[in-house]
C-alpha positions in Angstrom: 300.3 241.6 174.6 296.9 242.0 176.5 296.8 238.1 176.9 298.2 235.2 176.5 295.9 234.1 173.6 297.0 237.5 171.8 300.6 236.5 172.5 300.0 233.1 170.8 298.4 234.7 167.5 301.3 237.2 167.8 303.4 234.1 167.2 301.9 232.4 164.7 301.8 235.9 162.7 305.5 236.0 163.1 305.4 239.3 165.3 306.5 237.7 168.3 309.0 234.8 169.5 308.6 232.3 172.2 311.6 233.4 173.8 309.7 236.9 174.0 307.6 235.2 177.2 309.6 235.2 180.5 307.7 232.4 181.5 308.6 229.5 179.3 311.9 227.5 180.1 314.2 226.4 177.4 312.7 223.2 177.1 309.4 224.4 176.6 310.5 226.7 173.9 311.9 223.8 172.0 308.9 221.7 172.2 306.7 224.5 171.2 309.1 225.8 168.2 309.0 222.0 167.0 305.2 222.0 166.5 305.2 225.1 165.0 307.8 224.0 162.2 305.6 221.2 161.2 302.5 223.3 160.3 301.3 222.4 157.2 298.3 223.3 155.3 295.3 220.4 155.2 294.1 221.7 151.7 297.1 222.8 149.4 296.2 224.8 146.3 296.0 223.4 143.0 299.1 224.7 141.1 297.2 224.3 137.9 294.4 226.9 139.1 297.4 229.2 140.4 299.2 229.3 137.3 296.0 230.4 135.4 295.6 233.2 137.5 299.2 234.1 137.5 298.7 234.1 133.6 295.6 236.4 134.0 297.4 238.8 136.1 300.1 239.2 133.6 297.5 240.1 131.0 296.0 243.2 133.1 297.1 246.6 133.9 298.1 246.4 137.8 298.0 250.0 137.9 294.7 250.5 136.5 293.1 247.7 138.6 294.6 248.9 141.9 292.3 252.0 141.9 289.5 249.9 141.2 289.6 247.5 144.0 291.1 249.3 147.1 294.8 248.4 146.6 297.7 250.7 145.4 300.2 250.5 142.7 303.9 251.6 143.2 307.5 250.5 142.0 305.8 247.8 139.7 303.9 246.3 142.6 300.3 246.0 143.4 299.9 246.1 147.2 296.5 245.2 149.0 295.8 244.7 152.6 294.6 241.5 154.1 293.3 242.2 157.7 296.0 244.6 158.6 298.9 243.0 156.7 300.3 244.0 153.2 300.5 241.8 150.5 302.4 242.6 147.1 301.9 241.3 143.6 304.1 241.7 140.7 303.2 241.6 137.2 303.7 237.8 136.7 301.2 237.0 139.7 303.8 236.4 142.6 302.6 237.1 145.8 305.1 238.5 148.5 304.9 239.5 151.9 306.7 240.5 155.3 304.6 238.0 157.5 304.3 234.3 156.3 302.5 233.6 153.0 299.3 231.5 153.7 298.4 229.5 150.8 294.6 229.7 151.4 295.1 233.8 150.9 296.9 233.6 147.4 294.0 232.2 145.4 291.3 234.3 146.6 293.5 237.4 146.5 294.4 236.6 142.7 290.9 236.1 142.2 289.7 239.1 143.7 292.5 241.0 141.5 291.5 239.4 138.3 287.6 239.9 138.6 286.6 241.9 136.1 283.3 242.9 137.9 283.7 245.0 140.8 281.6 247.0 143.2 282.3 249.2 146.5 281.2 248.3 149.9 277.4 248.7 150.3 276.5 248.7 153.9 274.1 245.8 153.5 274.7 242.6 155.1 273.6 239.1 154.0 274.0 235.5 154.9 276.3 232.9 153.0 273.4 231.6 151.4 272.4 234.7 150.0 275.5 235.2 147.8 275.3 233.8 144.6 276.0 230.1 144.4 276.0 229.8 148.3 273.3 227.4 148.6 275.7 224.5 146.9 278.2 225.4 149.5 276.1 226.0 152.5 276.6 223.0 154.3 280.4 222.9 154.1 280.6 226.7 155.0 278.2 225.7 158.1 280.4 223.0 159.3 283.9 224.1 158.5 283.2 227.9 159.4 280.3 229.0 161.6 280.4 225.8 163.6 284.0 225.6 164.4 284.1 229.4 164.7 281.2 229.1 167.5 283.0 226.1 169.3 286.3 228.1 169.3 284.6 231.1 170.4 282.9 229.1 173.4 286.0 227.3 174.5 288.2 230.7 174.2 286.0 233.5 175.6 288.9 236.0 174.8 289.5 234.9 171.3 287.2 237.1 169.2 288.2 240.3 171.3 291.7 239.2 170.6 291.1 238.8 167.0 290.2 242.5 167.2 293.7 243.6 167.8 295.7 240.9 165.8 293.7 241.5 162.6 292.7 245.0 162.7 289.0 244.3 163.4 286.2 246.6 164.3 283.2 246.2 166.5 280.0 247.1 165.8 276.4 246.9 167.8 274.2 244.7 165.6 271.5 242.4 165.7 271.8 242.2 169.6 274.6 240.1 169.6 277.2 240.1 172.4 279.9 240.8 169.9 279.6 241.9 166.3 283.1 242.1 164.4 283.9 243.1 161.3 286.9 241.9 159.5 288.1 243.0 155.9 289.9 239.6 154.4 290.4 242.1 151.3 289.6 245.6 151.1 286.2 245.1 149.4 285.6 241.6 151.0 284.0 242.7 154.4 282.7 239.9 156.8 280.7 240.3 159.9 281.2 237.7 162.8 278.0 238.0 165.1 278.5 235.8 168.2 275.8 235.1 171.0 277.2 233.7 174.4 275.2 230.7 175.5 272.6 231.9 178.3 271.1 229.3 180.7 269.2 227.2 178.5 269.7 228.8 175.1 272.9 227.5 173.4 275.5 230.1 171.9 274.8 231.3 168.3 277.3 232.3 165.6 276.8 233.7 162.0 278.9 235.2 159.5 277.5 237.8 157.1 278.9 239.2 154.0 278.4 242.6 152.5 276.1 242.4 149.3 279.4 243.4 147.3 280.9 240.4 147.9 278.9 238.3 145.5 280.1 240.7 142.9 283.8 241.0 143.9 284.7 237.2 144.6 283.5 234.0 143.2 281.5 232.0 145.7 284.1 229.2 145.9 287.0 231.8 146.8 284.9 233.3 149.3 284.3 229.9 151.0 288.2 229.3 150.8 289.2 232.5 152.5 286.6 232.1 155.2 287.9 228.3 156.1 291.2 229.5 156.1 290.6 232.5 158.3 288.7 230.3 160.8 291.7 227.5 160.4 294.0 230.1 161.3 291.8 231.2 164.3 291.9 227.5 165.5 295.8 227.3 165.5 295.9 230.6 167.4 293.6 229.0 170.1 295.5 225.6 169.9 298.7 227.4 170.7 297.2 229.3 173.5 300.0 229.3 175.8 
């Protein structure tokens, strides 16, 4: 791995084991494994909401929907990519993957699949508040997503670069930002993270943009859930930086 931070991220994603690091002794490995075993999501998804989404899945043609939403359908499974990782959905709405199933992915993923309206990526970027319903969620989005991610980027200078490798991100030269990073949490839900490091008397800045298609392809609550979950995952990666 290029850096210790990237290695930590690979551990959390299940791609590496602590024992793969030649610099850790057995006591440290045991302590860190214990910390990893108690990971729990702070905001568990409501079972009733997931049940409704699973019921919707059972009533639609996954084969037809796959072609519309940038997914594939084989062996009775719809396969969809989320930041470089494949997730599979069966006809009952059950989600499976070779990697750890992260709860904050499941509801937005099923909502994305069941959403009847859909449009392709436009290439035009807008802020969260410009999304339909975004103003209502703006304060939460600012505090739980943009401010927290800016703090993480300030404290971990290689974090955003490591994210590019870990989650199949791509860089873009835009808005005169030090780093412009595009991620695809879902095929037609691209997000753009623009980060400007602090410079003398100027504080750092970080803004998350969305393609205009996001407003059509996913409900604003699911967009917030998806983004806050991503930032939480980045926070855990930074916390376990070895």
